[in-house]
N, CA, C and O atoms as a DFTB+ gen file, in Angstrom:
620 C
 N C O
     1  1       0.446       0.415      10.694
     2  2       1.779      -0.456      11.284
     3  2       1.120      -1.211      12.746
     4  3       0.459      -0.636      13.612
     5  1       1.482      -2.517      12.719
     6  2       1.154      -3.312      13.655
     7  2       2.367      -4.204      14.446
     8  3       3.439      -4.468      13.902
     9  1       2.071      -4.547      15.577
    10  2       2.508      -5.267      16.146
    11  2       2.559      -6.710      16.549
    12  3       2.079      -6.943      17.658
    13  1       2.925      -7.481      16.041
    14  2       2.714      -9.002      15.965
    15  2       3.376      -9.929      16.887
    16  3       4.548     -10.188      16.615
    17  1       2.743     -10.610      18.163
    18  2       3.680     -11.399      18.880
    19  2       3.501     -12.516      18.157
    20  3       2.299     -12.686      17.951
    21  1       4.303     -13.511      17.595
    22  2       4.220     -14.890      17.244
    23  2       4.921     -15.282      18.357
    24  3       5.551     -14.537      19.108
    25  1       4.725     -17.117      18.487
    26  2       5.447     -17.985      19.583
    27  2       6.723     -17.258      20.214
    28  3       6.683     -16.894      21.389
    29  1       7.865     -17.048      19.418
    30  2       8.969     -16.633      19.959
    31  2       9.667     -15.335      19.650
    32  3      10.774     -14.940      20.015
    33  1       8.676     -14.719      18.825
    34  2       9.333     -13.424      17.923
    35  2       8.228     -12.245      17.981
    36  3       7.096     -12.448      17.540
    37  1       8.659     -10.816      18.626
    38  2       7.662     -10.112      18.446
    39  2       8.033      -8.993      16.930
    40  3       9.137      -8.468      16.786
    41  1       7.064      -8.840      16.099
    42  2       7.425      -8.625      14.975
    43  2       6.636      -7.219      14.705
    44  3       5.470      -7.059      15.066
    45  1       7.313      -6.330      14.107
    46  2       6.607      -4.899      13.419
    47  2       6.183      -5.382      11.994
    48  3       6.842      -5.883      11.083
    49  1       4.864      -5.062      12.112
    50  2       4.359      -5.437      10.633
    51  2       3.707      -3.858      10.097
    52  3       2.992      -3.015      10.639
    53  1       4.403      -3.980       8.689
    54  2       3.690      -2.076       8.045
    55  2       4.017      -2.252       6.599
    56  3       4.815      -2.866       5.891
    57  1       2.962      -1.374       6.496
    58  2       2.789      -1.585       4.960
    59  2       3.407      -0.109       4.105
    60  3       3.356       1.093       4.363
    61  1       4.006      -0.945       2.953
    62  2       4.870      -0.168       2.256
    63  2       3.782      -0.062       1.244
    64  3       3.429      -0.980       0.503
    65  1       3.172       1.402       1.285
    66  2       2.103       1.878       0.396
    67  2       3.176       1.796      -1.063
    68  3       2.738       0.970      -1.863
    69  1       4.453       2.479      -1.528
    70  2       4.603       2.281      -2.882
    71  2       4.480       1.381      -3.605
    72  3       3.868       1.192      -4.657
    73  1       5.387       0.559      -2.698
    74  2       4.970      -1.385      -3.535
    75  2       3.926      -2.025      -3.237
    76  3       3.658      -3.045      -3.872
    77  1       3.166      -1.616      -2.290
    78  2       1.518      -2.167      -2.100
    79  2       1.650      -3.719      -1.318
    80  3       0.785      -4.588      -1.424
    81  1       2.685      -3.838      -0.663
    82  2       3.379      -4.832      -0.044
    83  2       3.702      -4.816       1.546
    84  3       4.518      -4.103       2.131
    85  1       2.849      -5.785       2.070
    86  2       3.865      -5.720       3.614
    87  2       5.214      -6.279       4.086
    88  3       5.851      -7.297       3.818
    89  1       5.395      -5.273       4.855
    90  2       7.156      -5.768       4.974
    91  2       7.377      -5.832       6.706
    92  3       6.923      -4.965       7.453
    93  1       8.091      -6.921       7.134
    94  2       8.100      -6.626       8.671
    95  2       9.366      -6.531       9.041
    96  3      10.276      -6.344       8.235
    97  1       9.503      -6.633      10.105
    98  2      10.818      -6.578      11.125
    99  2      10.727      -6.972      12.268
   100  3       9.795      -6.751      13.042
   101  1      11.641      -7.557      12.454
   102  2      11.680      -8.431      14.141
   103  2      12.281      -7.186      15.089
   104  3      13.338      -6.555      15.095
   105  1      11.192      -7.169      15.796
   106  2      11.353      -6.328      17.081
   107  2      12.067      -6.916      18.010
   108  3      13.162      -6.419      18.277
   109  1      11.625      -8.093      18.710
   110  2      11.991      -8.414      19.885
   111  2      12.176      -9.850      19.553
   112  3      11.242     -10.380      18.952
   113  1      13.686     -10.901      19.965
   114  2      12.931     -12.388      20.164
   115  2      12.662     -12.729      21.660
   116  3      13.512     -12.612      22.543
   117  1      11.630     -13.080      21.811
   118  2      11.180     -13.725      23.223
   119  2      11.399     -15.155      23.375
   120  3      11.323     -16.060      22.544
   121  1      11.738     -15.172      24.827
   122  2      11.865     -16.574      25.066
   123  2      10.691     -17.288      25.619
   124  3       9.745     -16.509      25.732
   125  1      10.407     -18.525      26.015
   126  2       9.335     -19.217      25.808
   127  2       8.222     -18.537      27.273
   128  3       6.992     -18.547      27.260
   129  1       8.921     -18.116      28.168
   130  2       7.786     -17.331      29.139
   131  2       6.953     -15.861      29.070
   132  3       5.948     -15.296      29.500
   133  1       8.369     -15.633      28.027
   134  2       7.112     -13.936      27.584
   135  2       6.729     -14.630      26.350
   136  3       5.560     -14.350      26.086
   137  1       7.081     -15.165      25.770
   138  2       6.119     -15.492      24.875
   139  2       4.463     -16.045      25.098
   140  3       3.498     -15.563      24.506
   141  1       4.408     -17.144      26.074
   142  2       3.405     -17.773      27.214
   143  2       2.678     -16.060      27.923
   144  3       1.469     -15.913      28.101
   145  1       3.485     -15.204      28.157
   146  2       2.888     -14.028      28.788
   147  2       2.251     -13.197      27.904
   148  3       1.214     -12.603      28.202
   149  1       2.953     -13.085      26.521
   150  2       2.356     -11.987      25.692
   151  2       0.852     -13.178      24.719
   152  3      -0.248     -12.761      24.355
   153  1       1.125     -13.909      24.641
   154  2      -0.035     -14.954      24.324
   155  2      -0.420     -16.006      24.980
   156  3      -0.057     -17.137      24.657
   157  1      -1.123     -15.784      25.878
   158  2      -1.460     -16.948      26.992
   159  2      -2.306     -18.191      26.255
   160  3      -3.386     -17.883      25.752
   161  1      -1.945     -19.319      26.185
   162  2      -2.787     -20.203      25.985
   163  2      -3.958     -20.644      26.631
   164  3      -4.001     -21.671      27.307
   165  1      -5.066     -19.761      26.403
   166  2      -5.980     -19.927      27.057
   167  2      -7.037     -21.673      27.064
   168  3      -7.317     -22.266      28.106
   169  1      -7.302     -21.994      26.128
   170  2      -7.592     -23.333      26.056
   171  2      -6.828     -24.592      26.971
   172  3      -7.226     -25.353      27.854
   173  1      -5.637     -24.401      26.332
   174  2      -4.658     -25.279      27.352
   175  2      -4.859     -25.224      29.127
   176  3      -4.607     -26.109      29.945
   177  1      -5.284     -24.148      29.297
   178  2      -5.402     -24.089      30.642
   179  2      -6.549     -24.771      31.352
   180  3      -6.539     -25.141      32.526
   181  1      -7.862     -24.928      30.201
   182  2      -9.060     -25.576      30.479
   183  2      -8.645     -27.032      30.426
   184  3      -8.632     -27.858      31.338
   185  1      -8.323     -27.153      29.205
   186  2      -7.737     -28.592      28.905
   187  2      -7.128     -29.086      29.262
   188  3      -7.220     -30.297      29.060
   189  1      -5.854     -28.505      30.195
   190  2      -4.836     -28.853      30.556
   191  2      -3.845     -28.988      29.056
   192  3      -3.768     -28.103      28.204
   193  1      -3.062     -30.478      29.007
   194  2      -2.205     -30.283      28.290
   195  2      -2.386     -31.053      26.972
   196  3      -1.420     -31.394      26.288
   197  1      -3.588     -31.297      26.661
   198  2      -4.249     -31.674      25.312
   199  2      -3.699     -31.332      24.152
   200  3      -3.508     -30.118      24.070
   201  1      -3.412     -31.876      23.338
   202  2      -2.647     -31.589      22.080
   203  2      -3.855     -31.177      21.061
   204  3      -3.720     -30.175      20.358
   205  1      -4.895     -31.876      21.005
   206  2      -6.453     -30.854      20.461
   207  2      -6.226     -29.401      20.638
   208  3      -6.234     -28.640      19.670
   209  1      -5.968     -28.888      22.193
   210  2      -6.368     -27.501      22.687
   211  2      -5.015     -27.269      22.162
   212  3      -5.167     -26.984      20.974
   213  1      -3.749     -27.250      22.468
   214  2      -2.705     -26.536      21.382
   215  2      -2.841     -26.002      20.285
   216  3      -2.419     -24.889      19.970
   217  1      -3.591     -26.942      19.454
   218  2      -3.784     -26.872      18.205
   219  2      -4.650     -25.686      18.003
   220  3      -4.337     -24.690      17.350
   221  1      -5.768     -25.887      18.625
   222  2      -7.230     -25.205      18.448
   223  2      -6.506     -23.942      19.206
   224  3      -6.829     -22.950      18.552
   225  1      -5.998     -23.701      19.869
   226  2      -5.248     -22.407      20.869
   227  2      -4.729     -21.390      19.829
   228  3      -5.004     -20.207      19.628
   229  1      -3.512     -22.643      18.975
   230  2      -2.249     -21.516      18.101
   231  2      -3.433     -21.391      17.103
   232  3      -3.178     -20.335      16.525
   233  1      -4.643     -21.904      16.553
   234  2      -5.171     -21.485      14.961
   235  2      -6.395     -20.232      15.616
   236  3      -6.759     -19.265      14.947
   237  1      -6.804     -20.480      16.804
   238  2      -7.878     -19.142      17.440
   239  2      -6.716     -18.156      17.351
   240  3      -6.762     -17.312      16.456
   241  1      -5.645     -18.180      18.217
   242  2      -4.907     -16.780      18.591
   243  2      -4.535     -16.127      17.310
   244  3      -4.450     -14.902      17.228
   245  1      -4.300     -16.960      16.262
   246  2      -3.571     -16.659      14.942
   247  2      -4.211     -16.526      13.670
   248  3      -3.619     -16.306      12.613
   249  1      -5.806     -16.711      13.859
   250  2      -6.325     -16.712      12.742
   251  2      -6.802     -16.131      11.822
   252  3      -7.659     -16.533      11.036
   253  1      -6.106     -14.833      11.875
   254  2      -5.778     -13.872      10.505
   255  2      -4.500     -14.363       9.462
   256  3      -4.278     -13.956       8.322
   257  1      -3.862     -15.224      10.137
   258  2      -2.368     -15.422       9.562
   259  2      -2.143     -17.094       8.936
   260  3      -1.732     -17.947       9.723
   261  1      -2.403     -17.420       7.675
   262  2      -2.061     -18.884       7.619
   263  2      -0.490     -19.339       7.356
   264  3       0.545     -18.847       6.907
   265  1      -1.078     -20.896       8.054
   266  2       0.288     -21.529       8.067
   267  2       0.473     -23.020       7.520
   268  3      -0.475     -23.790       7.367
   269  1       1.812     -23.338       7.244
   270  2       2.089     -24.688       6.727
   271  2       1.645     -25.639       7.893
   272  3       1.551     -25.130       9.010
   273  1       1.361     -26.981       7.738
   274  2       1.143     -27.669       8.527
   275  2       2.557     -27.723       9.153
   276  3       2.412     -27.544      10.362
   277  1       3.728     -27.874       8.877
   278  2       4.845     -27.578       9.810
   279  2       5.116     -26.504      11.086
   280  3       5.493     -26.646      12.249
   281  1       4.718     -25.340      10.237
   282  2       4.535     -24.138      10.892
   283  2       3.393     -24.321      12.209
   284  3       3.608     -23.919      13.352
   285  1       2.334     -24.916      11.820
   286  2       1.317     -25.010      12.723
   287  2       1.935     -25.828      13.812
   288  3       1.776     -25.467      14.978
   289  1       2.614     -26.879      13.534
   290  2       2.881     -28.201      14.756
   291  2       4.080     -27.505      15.515
   292  3       4.288     -27.803      16.690
   293  1       4.729     -26.744      14.976
   294  2       6.178     -25.969      15.864
   295  2       5.529     -24.890      16.439
   296  3       5.647     -24.772      17.659
   297  1       4.887     -24.098      15.847
   298  2       4.310     -22.949      16.570
   299  2       3.303     -23.432      17.921
   300  3       3.241     -22.969      19.060
   301  1       2.624     -24.462      17.323
   302  2       1.566     -24.888      18.615
   303  2       2.206     -25.729      19.590
   304  3       1.548     -25.902      20.616
   305  1       3.434     -26.347      19.517
   306  2       3.807     -27.024      20.269
   307  2       3.836     -28.239      20.257
   308  3       4.755     -28.803      20.852
   309  1       2.930     -28.925      19.639
   310  2       2.494     -30.125      18.873
   311  2       3.575     -31.098      18.319
   312  3       4.234     -30.599      17.407
   313  1       3.878     -32.254      18.628
   314  2       4.732     -32.853      17.545
   315  2       4.256     -33.712      16.435
   316  3       3.489     -34.673      16.504
   317  1       4.911     -33.144      15.283
   318  2       4.984     -33.786      13.773
   319  2       3.489     -34.769      13.889
   320  3       2.365     -34.513      13.458
   321  1       4.014     -36.021      14.682
   322  2       3.156     -36.916      14.281
   323  2       1.733     -36.931      14.810
   324  3       0.713     -37.475      14.385
   325  1       2.038     -35.973      16.138
   326  2       0.413     -36.197      16.790
   327  2      -0.575     -35.163      16.206
   328  3      -1.801     -35.264      16.270
   329  1       0.118     -34.149      15.626
   330  2      -0.583     -33.266      14.314
   331  2      -1.149     -33.991      13.073
   332  3      -2.246     -33.673      12.613
   333  1      -0.519     -34.800      12.630
   334  2      -0.988     -35.499      11.332
   335  2      -2.189     -36.138      12.386
   336  3      -3.361     -35.813      12.197
   337  1      -1.917     -36.822      13.210
   338  2      -2.771     -38.060      13.827
   339  2      -4.434     -37.362      14.011
   340  3      -5.542     -37.899      14.020
   341  1      -3.889     -35.592      14.177
   342  2      -5.519     -34.864      14.970
   343  2      -6.218     -34.117      13.860
   344  3      -7.332     -33.677      14.145
   345  1      -5.561     -33.804      12.131
   346  2      -5.472     -33.177      11.288
   347  2      -6.754     -33.809      10.789
   348  3      -7.666     -33.010      10.578
   349  1      -6.977     -34.963      10.581
   350  2      -8.249     -35.552      10.055
   351  2      -9.734     -34.940      11.157
   352  3     -10.958     -34.845      11.071
   353  1      -8.790     -34.691      12.005
   354  2     -10.493     -34.290      13.101
   355  2     -10.458     -33.182      12.633
   356  3     -11.486     -32.968      11.990
   357  1      -9.642     -32.196      12.635
   358  2     -10.260     -30.727      12.155
   359  2     -10.518     -30.510      11.158
   360  3     -11.154     -29.467      11.006
   361  1     -10.215     -31.279       9.989
   362  2     -10.903     -31.353       8.704
   363  2     -12.103     -31.962       8.690
   364  3     -12.917     -31.656       7.818
   365  1     -12.410     -32.958       9.692
   366  2     -14.068     -33.686       9.467
   367  2     -14.960     -32.408      10.238
   368  3     -16.129     -32.394       9.852
   369  1     -14.647     -31.409      11.185
   370  2     -15.516     -30.370      11.699
   371  2     -15.185     -29.455      11.050
   372  3     -15.905     -28.490      11.308
   373  1     -14.070     -29.129       9.940
   374  2     -14.050     -27.937       8.661
   375  2     -13.342     -26.662       9.718
   376  3     -13.327     -25.498       9.318
   377  1     -13.003     -26.890      10.537
   378  2     -11.725     -26.018      11.749
   379  2     -10.945     -25.440      10.798
   380  3     -10.770     -24.222      10.802
   381  1     -10.666     -25.844      10.336
   382  2      -9.375     -25.244       9.210
   383  2      -9.894     -25.043       7.573
   384  3     -10.747     -25.765       7.056
   385  1      -9.230     -23.962       6.908
   386  2      -9.337     -23.876       5.055
   387  2      -8.039     -23.824       4.645
   388  3      -7.084     -23.236       5.152
   389  1      -8.114     -24.543       3.613
   390  2      -6.740     -24.339       3.019
   391  2      -6.868     -22.892       2.142
   392  3      -7.842     -22.654       1.427
   393  1      -5.956     -22.152       2.280
   394  2      -5.860     -21.066       1.964
   395  2      -5.215     -20.363       0.730
   396  3      -5.531     -19.319       0.159
   397  1      -3.924     -21.514       0.428
   398  2      -3.107     -20.939      -0.925
   399  2      -2.061     -22.003      -0.890
   400  3      -1.779     -22.455       0.220
   401  1      -1.568     -22.376      -1.729
   402  2      -0.303     -23.360      -1.911
   403  2       1.025     -22.059      -2.296
   404  3       0.763     -21.193      -3.129
   405  1       2.215     -22.079      -1.682
   406  2       3.174     -21.884      -2.257
   407  2       4.498     -22.271      -2.169
   408  3       5.228     -22.307      -1.178
   409  1       4.731     -22.565      -3.360
   410  2       5.711     -24.206      -3.735
   411  2       5.343     -25.228      -3.637
   412  3       4.369     -25.553      -4.316
   413  1       5.985     -26.215      -2.718
   414  2       5.313     -27.271      -2.135
   415  2       4.287     -27.098      -1.126
   416  3       3.486     -27.976      -0.804
   417  1       4.333     -26.160      -0.737
   418  2       3.862     -26.101       1.067
   419  2       2.437     -25.312       0.579
   420  3       2.295     -24.265      -0.052
   421  1       1.258     -26.438       1.246
   422  2       0.080     -25.702       1.432
   423  2      -0.211     -25.073       2.609
   424  3      -0.094     -25.781       3.609
   425  1      -0.639     -23.677       2.810
   426  2      -1.131     -23.126       3.882
   427  2      -2.353     -23.161       4.207
   428  3      -3.188     -23.113       3.303
   429  1      -2.931     -23.290       6.101
   430  2      -4.135     -23.091       6.113
   431  2      -4.260     -22.258       7.156
   432  3      -3.193     -21.904       7.657
   433  1      -5.596     -21.694       7.799
   434  2      -5.961     -21.282       8.734
   435  2      -6.950     -21.559       9.440
   436  3      -7.144     -22.771       9.528
   437  1      -7.676     -20.907       9.996
   438  2      -9.001     -21.211      10.935
   439  2     -10.003     -20.859       9.943
   440  3      -9.928     -19.890       9.188
   441  1     -10.993     -21.749       9.995
   442  2     -11.931     -21.189       9.182
   443  2     -13.288     -20.800      10.289
   444  3     -14.096     -21.497      10.903
   445  1     -12.960     -18.776      10.125
   446  2     -13.645     -18.193      10.381
   447  2     -14.974     -17.737      10.182
   448  3     -15.459     -16.749      10.732
   449  1     -15.562     -18.502       9.360
   450  2     -17.071     -18.671       9.082
   451  2     -17.667     -20.397       9.394
   452  3     -18.683     -20.907       8.922
   453  1     -16.793     -20.946      10.208
   454  2     -17.734     -21.975      10.338
   455  2     -17.890     -22.047      12.393
   456  3     -16.974     -21.904      13.203
   457  1     -19.037     -22.252      12.608
   458  2     -20.135     -21.940      13.422
   459  2     -19.043     -22.491      14.744
   460  3     -18.832     -21.677      15.643
   461  1     -18.463     -23.690      14.814
   462  2     -17.779     -24.407      15.724
   463  2     -16.630     -23.349      16.158
   464  3     -16.614     -22.697      17.203
   465  1     -15.731     -23.331      15.175
   466  2     -14.619     -21.983      15.024
   467  2     -14.961     -20.911      16.177
   468  3     -14.595     -20.553      17.296
   469  1     -15.829     -20.654      15.249
   470  2     -16.536     -18.951      16.027
   471  2     -16.963     -18.965      17.582
   472  3     -16.776     -17.996      18.318
   473  1     -17.690     -20.444      18.093
   474  2     -17.933     -20.566      19.234
   475  2     -16.623     -20.807      20.063
   476  3     -16.678     -20.534      21.262
   477  1     -15.597     -21.231      19.609
   478  2     -13.864     -21.984      20.080
   479  2     -13.159     -20.602      20.358
   480  3     -12.334     -20.464      21.261
   481  1     -13.587     -19.490      19.426
   482  2     -13.087     -18.021      19.693
   483  2     -13.528     -17.493      20.714
   484  3     -12.698     -16.942      21.438
   485  1     -14.768     -17.478      21.067
   486  2     -15.712     -16.855      21.827
   487  2     -15.208     -17.657      23.293
   488  3     -14.946     -17.084      24.350
   489  1     -15.163     -18.867      23.081
   490  2     -14.946     -19.248      24.503
   491  2     -13.180     -19.263      24.863
   492  3     -12.768     -19.758      25.912
   493  1     -12.243     -18.643      23.820
   494  2     -11.025     -18.536      24.630
   495  2     -11.308     -16.808      25.118
   496  3     -10.625     -16.130      25.885
   497  1     -11.917     -16.621      24.751
   498  2     -12.246     -14.836      24.735
   499  2     -12.920     -14.624      26.293
   500  3     -12.458     -13.772      27.052
   501  1     -14.175     -15.585      26.715
   502  2     -14.658     -15.603      27.407
   503  2     -13.633     -16.114      28.697
   504  3     -13.628     -15.491      29.759
   505  1     -12.678     -17.452      28.448
   506  2     -11.680     -17.961      29.575
   507  2     -10.829     -16.469      29.659
   508  3     -10.623     -16.038      30.793
   509  1     -10.393     -15.775      28.640
   510  2      -9.475     -14.733      29.269
   511  2     -10.267     -13.660      29.571
   512  3      -9.607     -12.622      29.614
   513  1     -11.557     -13.502      29.820
   514  2     -11.804     -12.347      30.743
   515  2     -12.172     -12.688      32.097
   516  3     -12.187     -11.871      33.017
   517  1     -12.562     -14.291      32.234
   518  2     -12.429     -14.524      33.351
   519  2     -11.318     -14.468      34.309
   520  3     -11.405     -14.103      35.482
   521  1     -10.237     -14.877      33.677
   522  2      -8.814     -14.966      34.408
   523  2      -8.409     -13.476      34.553
   524  3      -7.642     -13.166      35.464
   525  1      -8.923     -12.475      33.637
   526  2      -8.983     -11.353      34.226
   527  2      -9.351     -10.465      35.090
   528  3      -8.813      -9.499      35.629
   529  1     -10.363     -10.964      35.125
   530  2     -11.206     -10.672      36.188
   531  2     -11.070     -11.052      37.576
   532  3     -11.480     -10.565      38.629
   533  1     -10.239     -12.262      37.213
   534  2      -9.761     -12.943      38.868
   535  2      -8.507     -12.092      38.998
   536  3      -8.533     -11.190      39.836
   537  1      -7.631     -12.237      38.414
   538  2      -6.373     -11.282      38.560
   539  2      -6.599      -9.734      38.932
   540  3      -5.794      -8.990      39.492
   541  1      -7.669      -9.488      38.559
   542  2      -7.913      -7.885      38.743
   543  2      -8.205      -7.822      40.552
   544  3      -7.545      -7.204      41.388
   545  1      -9.514      -8.755      40.776
   546  2      -9.650      -8.627      41.863
   547  2      -8.940      -9.015      43.061
   548  3      -9.051      -8.643      44.229
   549  1      -8.017     -10.036      42.365
   550  2      -6.892     -10.272      43.367
   551  2      -5.925      -8.501      43.951
   552  3      -5.720      -7.920      45.017
   553  1      -5.587      -8.263      42.402
   554  2      -4.829      -6.873      43.251
   555  2      -5.589      -6.269      43.515
   556  3      -5.019      -5.251      43.908
   557  1      -6.839      -6.094      43.619
   558  2      -7.589      -4.981      44.276
   559  2      -7.431      -5.291      45.662
   560  3      -7.060      -4.468      46.499
   561  1      -7.776      -6.733      45.951
   562  2      -7.451      -7.121      47.659
   563  2      -5.868      -6.597      48.086
   564  3      -5.428      -6.097      49.122
   565  1      -5.454      -6.832      47.229
   566  2      -3.587      -6.402      47.662
   567  2      -3.401      -5.216      48.268
   568  3      -2.794      -4.865      49.280
   569  1      -4.267      -4.476      47.165
   570  2      -4.021      -2.937      47.589
   571  2      -4.979      -2.531      48.570
   572  3      -4.729      -1.413      49.021
   573  1      -5.574      -2.854      48.847
   574  2      -6.592      -2.747      49.781
   575  2      -5.772      -3.311      51.110
   576  3      -6.186      -2.844      52.170
   577  1      -4.757      -4.174      51.198
   578  2      -4.493      -4.640      52.525
   579  2      -3.164      -3.741      52.447
   580  3      -2.928      -3.172      53.513
   581  1      -2.484      -3.555      51.682
   582  2      -1.438      -2.454      51.611
   583  2      -1.644      -1.157      52.156
   584  3      -0.899      -0.575      52.943
   585  1      -3.008      -0.639      51.543
   586  2      -3.406       0.980      51.948
   587  2      -3.746       0.663      53.480
   588  3      -3.299       1.415      54.346
   589  1      -4.649      -0.604      53.874
   590  2      -5.098      -0.618      55.563
   591  2      -3.719      -0.846      56.122
   592  3      -3.796      -0.592      57.324
   593  1      -2.629      -1.167      55.844
   594  2      -1.592      -1.325      56.831
   595  2      -0.505      -0.191      56.797
   596  3       0.557      -0.161      57.420
   597  1      -1.048       0.785      55.873
   598  2      -0.132       2.112      55.748
   599  2      -1.088       2.724      56.452
   600  3      -0.341       3.550      56.977
   601  1      -2.454       3.057      57.010
   602  2      -2.978       4.038      57.592
   603  2      -3.283       3.518      58.897
   604  3      -4.008       4.198      59.622
   605  1      -2.840       2.415      59.307
   606  2      -2.933       1.905      60.811
   607  2      -1.827       2.698      61.524
   608  3      -0.670       2.752      61.109
   609  1      -2.333       3.381      62.761
   610  2      -1.316       4.371      63.849
   611  2      -0.339       3.148      64.301
   612  3      -0.550       1.949      64.486
   613  1       0.566       3.786      64.377
   614  2       1.732       3.039      65.299
   615  2       1.254       3.341      66.414
   616  3       0.812       4.435      66.766
   617  1       1.371       1.867      67.315
   618  2       1.478       1.457      68.534
   619  2       2.701       1.055      69.156
   620  3       2.702       0.677      70.328
């Protein structure tokens, strides 16, 4: 059983062993702030509001799942036209791979065998670790200040 947090929905994913299929149930709908808190856009923090950073951030965050171009555009927050303008760049560096065809929709996901994609994934992890350490240090400093104030004798 897995809990997966998508852009605006938290989903419970479980495997039905009798049918040998995966089933899912929407656990909670998230608003935009909760979504960004659950899945922080790491590359966007480094490259600001770059559309390519949004696309790569979404693809690296959800690298195990495949999406259509429409879903990638919608979930990454990049307009349809911009995504189609940047799509050849992703194909040029072999960052995406076509996984399957469902009806008329072609599904894609991050090419995890590509060294550039794995380096981008490592970069997102390093950015997350850096930010987590920074937040932890700030919280430790706040706790020390709170302890110092509580221990000080009344005058």
